[in-house]
C-alpha positions in Angstrom: 7.1 16.7 46.4 10.3 17.6 44.5 9.9 20.7 42.2 12.1 21.4 39.2 12.4 24.4 36.9 12.5 22.1 33.9 11.8 18.4 33.4 12.8 16.5 30.3 11.0 13.3 29.6 13.3 11.1 27.5 17.1 10.9 27.3 17.4 10.6 23.6 17.3 13.8 21.6 15.5 15.3 24.6 18.8 15.0 26.5 20.5 17.3 24.0 18.3 20.2 25.0 20.2 20.6 28.2 23.6 22.3 28.2 25.5 24.8 30.3 23.1 27.6 29.5 20.7 25.9 31.8 23.2 25.8 34.6 21.3 28.3 36.7 18.1 26.1 36.8 17.1 23.0 38.6 16.7 20.5 35.8 15.5 16.8 35.8 15.8 14.1 33.2 13.4 11.1 33.3 14.4 8.0 31.5 13.5 4.3 32.0 16.0 2.8 29.5 19.6 3.4 28.4 20.5 7.0 27.8 20.8 7.9 24.1 17.3 6.8 23.2 16.4 4.7 20.2 19.1 6.0 17.8 22.1 5.1 20.0 20.8 1.9 21.5 18.6 0.1 19.0 18.2 2.3 15.9 20.1 4.4 13.5 23.7 4.1 14.9 23.9 0.3 15.5 22.1 -0.4 12.3 24.6 1.7 10.3 27.6 0.2 12.0 26.2 -3.2 11.1 25.3 -2.1 7.6 28.9 -0.9 7.0 30.2 -4.3 8.2 27.8 -6.0 5.8 29.1 -3.7 3.0 32.7 -4.8 3.8 31.6 -8.5 3.8 29.8 -8.1 0.5 32.8 -6.3 -1.0 35.1 -9.1 -0.1 32.7 -11.7 -1.6 32.6 -9.6 -4.8 36.4 -9.0 -5.0 36.6 -11.2 -8.1 34.9 -8.5 -10.1 38.1 -6.5 -9.6 40.4 -9.4 -10.3 41.3 -9.7 -6.7 41.5 -13.2 -5.1 40.0 -13.0 -1.6 38.7 -15.5 0.9 34.9 -15.6 1.3 33.6 -12.7 3.3 32.4 -14.5 6.4 30.7 -12.2 8.9 31.5 -13.4 12.5 28.2 -12.3 14.0 28.9 -12.6 17.8 32.1 -10.7 17.4 30.5 -8.1 15.2 27.5 -7.7 17.5 29.8 -7.4 20.6 32.1 -4.9 18.9 29.1 -2.6 18.0 27.2 -2.8 21.2 30.4 -2.8 23.3 31.0 0.7 22.1 27.4 1.9 22.2 26.5 0.5 25.6 29.6 2.3 26.9 28.4 5.5 25.3 24.9 5.2 26.9 26.5 4.5 30.3 28.8 7.6 29.9 25.8 9.7 29.0 24.0 8.8 32.2 27.1 9.2 34.3 27.6 12.6 32.9 24.1 13.8 33.8 24.4 12.3 37.3 27.6 14.1 37.8 26.1 17.5 36.9 25.5 19.9 39.7 22.2 21.1 38.2 20.6 18.0 36.8 18.7 15.3 38.6 18.1 11.9 37.0 14.9 10.1 37.7 14.9 6.5 36.7 11.5 5.1 35.4 8.5 5.9 33.2 6.8 9.3 33.7 3.1 10.0 33.2 1.2 13.2 33.8 -1.1 13.4 36.8 -2.1 17.0 36.1 -0.8 20.3 34.7 3.0 20.0 34.8 2.7 17.4 37.6 4.1 13.9 37.0 4.6 10.6 38.7 7.7 8.6 37.8 7.3 4.8 38.3 10.4 2.7 38.4 12.4 0.3 40.6 9.3 -0.6 42.4 8.6 2.9 43.7 6.8 6.1 42.7 8.2 9.7 42.8 5.9 12.6 42.4 7.4 15.7 40.9 6.2 19.1 39.6 7.8 21.5 37.1 7.6 25.0 35.7 8.2 23.7 32.2 8.3 20.2 30.7 9.8 18.8 27.5 8.2 15.6 26.1 10.6 13.6 24.1 9.5 10.0 24.8 10.0 8.7 21.2 8.2 5.9 19.4 8.1 2.1 19.2 7.6 -0.5 16.5 4.1 -1.3 15.3 3.2 -5.0 15.6 0.1 -6.0 13.5 -2.6 -8.2 15.0 -1.8 -11.4 13.1 1.7 -11.4 14.7 0.7 -9.9 18.1 -2.2 -12.3 18.6 -0.3 -15.4 17.5 1.6 -15.8 20.8 4.7 -16.7 18.8 8.1 -15.0 19.1 9.0 -12.3 16.7 11.8 -9.7 16.4 11.6 -5.9 15.8 14.3 -3.4 15.2 14.5 -3.0 19.0 15.6 -6.6 19.5 17.0 -8.2 16.3 20.4 -6.5 16.3 21.3 -8.2 19.6 20.4 -11.7 18.5 23.0 -14.3 19.6 23.1 -15.8 16.1 21.7 -14.9 12.7 18.6 -16.9 11.8 19.0 -19.4 8.9 15.9 -18.0 7.2 14.6 -14.6 8.2 11.2 -13.4 7.1 10.9 -9.6 7.0 7.4 -8.2 7.2 7.5 -4.7 5.7 9.3 -3.1 2.8 10.4 0.3 4.2 13.9 1.6 5.2 14.2 -0.5 8.4 13.3 -3.7 6.5 15.8 -2.8 3.7 18.7 -2.1 6.0 18.2 -5.1 8.3 17.6 -7.4 5.4 21.0 -6.3 4.0 22.7 -6.8 7.4 21.4 -10.3 7.9 21.8 -11.4 4.3 25.5 -10.5 4.7 25.5 -12.5 8.0 24.4 -15.6 6.1 20.6 -15.5 6.5 18.3 -16.4 3.7 15.9 -13.5 3.4 12.2 -13.3 2.4 10.6 -9.8 2.3 6.8 -9.5 2.5 5.4 -6.1 1.5 1.8 -5.0 0.8 2.9 -2.3 -1.7 3.8 -3.3 -5.3 7.4 -2.1 -4.8 9.8 -1.9 -1.8 10.6 1.6 -0.4 7.3 2.8 -2.0 7.5 6.4 -0.7 10.8 7.0 -2.6 10.8 8.4 -6.1 9.3 5.8 -8.5 12.7 5.4 -10.3 14.4 4.5 -7.0 11.7 2.2 -5.6 11.6 0.3 -8.9 15.3 0.0 -9.2 15.8 -1.1 -5.6 13.0 -3.6 -5.8 14.7 -5.1 -8.9 18.1 -5.3 -7.1 16.5 -6.8 -4.0 14.9 -9.5 -6.0 18.4 -10.6 -7.2 19.4 -11.2 -3.5 16.2 -12.0 -1.6 12.9 -13.7 -2.1 10.7 -10.6 -2.5 6.9 -10.9 -2.2 5.1 -7.7 -3.1 1.4 -6.9 -3.3 0.6 -9.3 -0.5 -0.4 -9.1 3.2 0.1 -11.3 6.2 -3.1 -13.0 7.4 -1.8 -15.4 10.0 1.2 -16.6 11.8 1.4 -20.3 12.9 3.9 -22.9 14.0 6.3 -22.9 16.9 9.4 -21.0 18.0 12.1 -21.6 15.4 9.6 -23.0 12.9 7.2 -20.3 11.8 4.7 -20.3 9.0 3.4 -17.0 7.6 0.1 -17.2 5.7 -0.4 -14.6 3.0 -3.6 -13.3 1.5 -2.7 -14.7 -1.9 -2.9 -18.2 -0.5 0.8 -18.7 -0.4 2.9 -19.3 2.8 6.5 -18.6 3.9 8.3 -20.8 6.3 11.1 -19.3 8.3 12.8 -19.7 11.7 12.6 -16.0 12.6 10.3 -13.1 11.8 11.3 -9.4 11.7 8.4 -7.1 12.0 9.2 -3.8 10.3 5.9 -2.2 9.3 6.3 1.2 10.9 6.5 2.9 14.2 3.9 4.6 16.5 4.5 7.5 19.0 4.8 6.7 22.7 2.3 9.4 23.6 -0.1 6.8 24.9 2.3 6.1 27.8 2.3 9.6 29.4 -1.5 10.3 30.1 -1.2 13.4 27.9 -4.9 14.3 28.4 -4.4 14.9 32.2 -1.9 17.6 31.3 -4.1 19.2 28.6 -1.8 17.9 25.8 -3.8 17.3 22.6 -2.9 14.4 20.2 -3.4 13.9 16.5 -5.4 11.0 15.2 -2.2 9.1 14.6 -1.1 9.6 18.2 1.5 12.4 17.6 1.5 15.2 20.1 0.1 18.4 18.6 2.8 21.2 18.6 3.0 24.6 17.0 5.9 25.9 14.9 7.8 26.6 18.1 7.5 23.1 19.4 4.9 24.1 22.1 2.1 21.7 22.9 -1.4 22.8 23.8 -0.5 22.7 27.5 1.1 25.9 28.8 4.8 25.4 29.6 5.0 22.0 27.8 7.1 21.5 24.7 7.6 18.3 22.6 10.2 17.1 20.1 11.2 14.0 18.2 9.2 11.0 17.2 6.4 11.7 19.7 5.3 14.7 17.7 7.3 15.3 14.5 6.0 15.1 11.0 9.5 13.8 9.9 10.6 11.1 12.3 14.4 11.2 11.6 17.2 11.7 14.2 18.7 14.8 12.5 15.2 16.3 12.6 14.8 15.5 16.3 18.1 17.1 16.9 17.0 20.3 15.1 13.8 20.4 17.1 15.8 20.0 20.3 17.8 23.1 19.3 14.6 25.0 18.7 13.2 23.9 22.1 16.4 24.9 23.9 16.4 28.3 22.3 12.7 28.9 23.1 13.1 27.8 26.7 15.9 30.2 27.2 14.4 33.1 25.1 10.6 33.0 25.5 10.4 36.6 24.1 12.4 35.7 21.0 10.9 32.4 19.7 12.2 30.6 16.7 10.4 28.0 14.5 11.4 24.6 13.2 11.8 24.5 9.5 11.1 21.2 7.6 12.3 22.5 4.3 14.8 20.4 2.4 15.0 17.6 5.0 17.2 14.8 3.5 17.0 11.1 4.3 19.1 8.1 3.5 18.7 4.3 3.5 21.8 2.4 4.3 21.1 -0.7 2.4 23.0 -2.1 -0.6 23.1 0.1 -2.6 22.7 3.2 -0.5 19.7 5.5 -1.3 19.4 9.2 -0.5 16.8 11.8 -1.3 15.8 15.4 -0.5 12.7 17.3 -1.6 9.9 16.2 -3.8 9.5 13.0 -5.8 8.5 13.3 -9.4 5.1 11.9 -8.5 4.6 14.6 -5.9 5.5 17.3 -8.4 3.1 15.8 -10.9 0.3 15.5 -8.4 0.8 19.1 -7.2 0.5 20.3 -10.8 4.0 21.8 -10.8 6.0 22.7 -13.9 9.2 20.7 -13.6 12.0 19.1 -15.6 14.2 16.1 -14.7 17.6 14.7 -15.6 19.2 11.5 -14.7 22.9 10.5 -14.9 24.2 7.0 -14.2 27.2 6.2 -12.1 28.4 4.3 -15.2 28.6 7.6 -17.0 31.5 8.9 -14.9 35.1 7.8 -14.4 34.7 6.9 -10.7 31.7 4.8 -11.6 34.0 2.9 -13.9 36.4 2.4 -11.0 33.5 1.0 -8.9 32.3 -1.2 -11.8 28.9 0.1 -11.0 26.1 -0.6 -13.4 23.0 0.2 -11.3 23.6 3.6 -9.6 22.1 6.9 -10.7 21.4 10.4 -9.7 18.1 12.0 -10.6 17.4 15.7 -10.1 14.1 17.6 -10.5 14.0 21.4 -11.0 11.6 24.2 -11.6 12.4 25.5 -15.2 11.1 28.9 -14.3 13.3 29.7 -11.3 16.1 27.2 -12.0 15.8 25.9 -8.4 15.8 22.3 -7.4 12.6 20.7 -6.3 14.0 17.3 -5.4 17.0 15.0 -5.8 17.2 11.2 -5.6 20.4 9.0 -5.6 20.8 5.3 -5.6 24.3 3.8 -5.4 27.5 3.8 -3.3 28.1 6.9 -1.2 24.5 8.2 -1.9 24.2 9.5 1.7 27.2 11.8 1.1 26.6 12.7 -2.5 23.2 14.2 -1.7 24.6 16.8 0.7 25.5 19.6 -1.9 22.0 19.3 -3.2 20.6 19.7 0.3 22.7 22.8 0.8 21.5 24.2 -2.5 17.9 23.7 -1.7 18.3 25.0 1.9 20.1 28.2 0.8 18.1 28.8 -2.4 21.0 28.3 -4.7 19.8 27.8 -8.3 21.0 25.0 -10.5 23.2 27.0 -12.9 25.0 28.5 -9.9 25.5 25.2 -8.2 26.6 23.4 -11.3 28.8 26.1 -12.8 30.4 28.0 -9.9 32.2 25.6 -7.7 34.9 23.2 -8.9 33.7 19.5 -9.0 36.7 17.2 -8.4 37.7 14.9 -11.2 37.4 12.0 -11.2 35.4 11.9 -8.0 32.0 10.3 -7.8 30.4 13.8 -7.3 30.7 14.2 -11.0 27.5 12.2 -11.4 25.7 14.9 -9.4 27.3 17.7 -11.4 26.5 16.1 -14.8 22.9 15.5 -13.8 22.5 19.2 -12.9 24.1 20.2 -16.2 21.7 18.0 -18.1 18.6 19.8 -16.7 16.7 21.7 -19.5 16.5 25.1 -17.9 
């Protein structure tokens, strides 16, 4: 039975744990799919490449707003898809080849499950390989949730795992769910020519966002899509290419394809965690402490399988913590989840960090807010933007930011100085008044919102 000093389950963020500092060890990586995990192959990277292409197509279509005569922005889907995945599939292959070429890493192809304490079986290619390890890192990720009415119907459906590789865009795409995956992929396929219907049980889309953002985005989405909020799916009928979705308000949606985007669930149920002594939370996440250690000695976990914040940049930070703690067991560091930003690459972009106003209110915090519109600054005029805004929330006692929320072009970039301020404890007067803010850059909308806070 092969024995390794370290075994990493999953070649997404888990693969980033391993670098030359582990060169003196016998390391193994276990992976059943393409290297790079969800983000590279079917998640955040291809969706953002497609979303930017959709932005370009929409910009061409709207060129008349800037007195520019342009041909209709036609998105040539097969060529776009092949361009995106031609690059990413090559990246995945190179990642695996790099590991196979290492003199201290062994690649086991297949799905791993525990058979005991730090003992595993890897099943793949019609065979089983039993291995043991001194230490194990569990980074097996998550997968889309499929609700019973869809799963039990026997009819075809898409998830974020599959839809971006479709041969052609559907004529009418029904999207079940109103979160960030639904928003981004609705934007992509609308630009590709699909008619979009979004079905969401909450009263607004992107409901976890600040109320100002979720309301504004829902209003904008209604101008482009058929948006059904406050309703749930009760049944799926029809045949492939001719689907009928029954809703609990008595209405129905007919579409030729269905995208299910109602959330994700950890893959902890695939590894027989109990046999290793690894405890799970009620929602299926692996229990870890501040140092990413599970309840099983010598076993760490990171990423979607355990994290409270399932974002790629968080998984990467957790991987850095795990790497350090594996190498320095007498000098452990902890993962911090303070000031974690997030962005939604829909149209328009959305970004946020820290608390929403509702969270401040529910926590009984003393806070003040200020909002500035893109239309208030010169570069907003250049963009002819009428919907974008930056909202900031601060503690009037300390002058420090509690949260920030941006809707509009470049939101994912504009949020970053606010993330830095919150991470480093920089107060609002210092942030707003010390550095130069370029004029007439769009960052002025952030500076002006900060200056408007009543501190």
